[in-house]
C-alpha angles and dihedrals in degrees: 000000000000090000090052092049091048091051091047090054090047092050093049091048093048091048093051094043102041104015090229123159116263089218091056093050094047091048090054092049091051091049090052088050090236090129136011125248089251090055089048092053091048092047092051090056094045094042093050092049096043098040090051089052092048094047091044090052091050093049095044100032092129101022109135090000124138092205099074132017126169123203138147149151143224130210126201115188137195123198132185115181129183129180141159094264107036125045119242112300119200122192136175121187148143107266103187139353107189130181124188128197113188142154150133116276089185131002091270101027120079137168141197132196119188127184131180114216092180130100091295092049119182146100110300104176138010119161147137124221131198117198113178092167136001091257094058130045126162119201127185127181138042119329145121115315113241096242122127125353093264102050096066090049119102115243086235087072100042113119092227135031094257133046127244118286097234094046091049090052102040104033098055096257108122117325101032120130089249091054134244104332101155090243090285137120143163113267155123117258138188117199141156151156123249141189103021116214113191102302101347139057125241095212135036122179135186126182128167149159117231140182091243094221100095130241124333091008124112118233111273101193140032094255126099117208124225125219128177144167132197119193125189119194110191092172132020108273095017118099129179115193142186122188135181141189128192121183153127129230139168110249139139114265121204107277093026128098104201133043115266133177108270134166117267105192129162142166135183140189126196151126144229133209125191133177136152095279105017138055132177135171132177135172140177116211132193128186138183116200110180093323096319110120117216129180142172145158140196140194125200128180129185134196110205099205092176108015112235089004114057134008142163124210142182129199139189116198129185130179132168116188089197115034091197093057113063091186091071095060121120125203127191131188116194133184124179152158129220124199118191118203094173138001106313090340109119151146115237129196120189134180113199127188115192126193127193130166093265105033149351132237134207118201132183112195132180129184136189112207120192119189130183 
């Protein structure tokens, strides 16, 4: 029996390594009188059964498993912008190429690893999370900071192609004083869901301590930043939220030449409504960066004509990087359509009109989003 098992392993290895026919190898062994024809016939049956099992195990090692799941998405965007100062600028590019690896190491212990292979390549998230009960969840690692309703959302679920101006500026996404940090940071977070009512929870809470430097950046001071969110859901589909952020970070203020430690404080208040055919979200944000007051707000509404297939949306977006200077305010008006041809795979078309004190812009943007 051991000889048969050894020969089976040898045959499988030869097949995988040299892609030779099992029949040819067995024929050669019989000719060399190393095995009998009866042994060859038995080996063919055993090899076929066992090699199929081995290959099947390799191909389906994680099928249906909770331990490891791989998913991801890619976004390809087209922009055409025209304004009174610059001639029409047309651009096509890959926006994001994201891969996720996630799973449950134990029933109450999960993990997620997220990497962007796109133009801004780098590790986005890597964390472990322990959830003994719904009311308590402990997360440690790098992930999205719990500030505002929009920041924790995936771009795959945004109504439009681009995020809100005030969230981009005050949640560390693109125009924050700490730079473009994708709204993420390294930290330790406690969260949970309380007071279950039928199939939803009345209260959700998130509170964490973070480096305050953004993702993939070591801490650069002795201060840990605090971020937290409290969500109240009086009715299913209706959420009212308040969020806050208190921190310090070294950055260059207007009028200064070198980075110094300054406060980086923010708060927001907003709400979200979701039903089968309608969706709306609005938030007001305020920030204080070293004594400079910033504020903004947005409102977006969506009509889901064919849920999970076709929707229209409109959005008003306002942001002022210096609340005491009205001339710095930016206003955007966006209208768009989203067509889904598979789960989270869609074609998006947006028209964006932007007004500043000195000029206005008109942008037509389209995006292909592929999710697996």
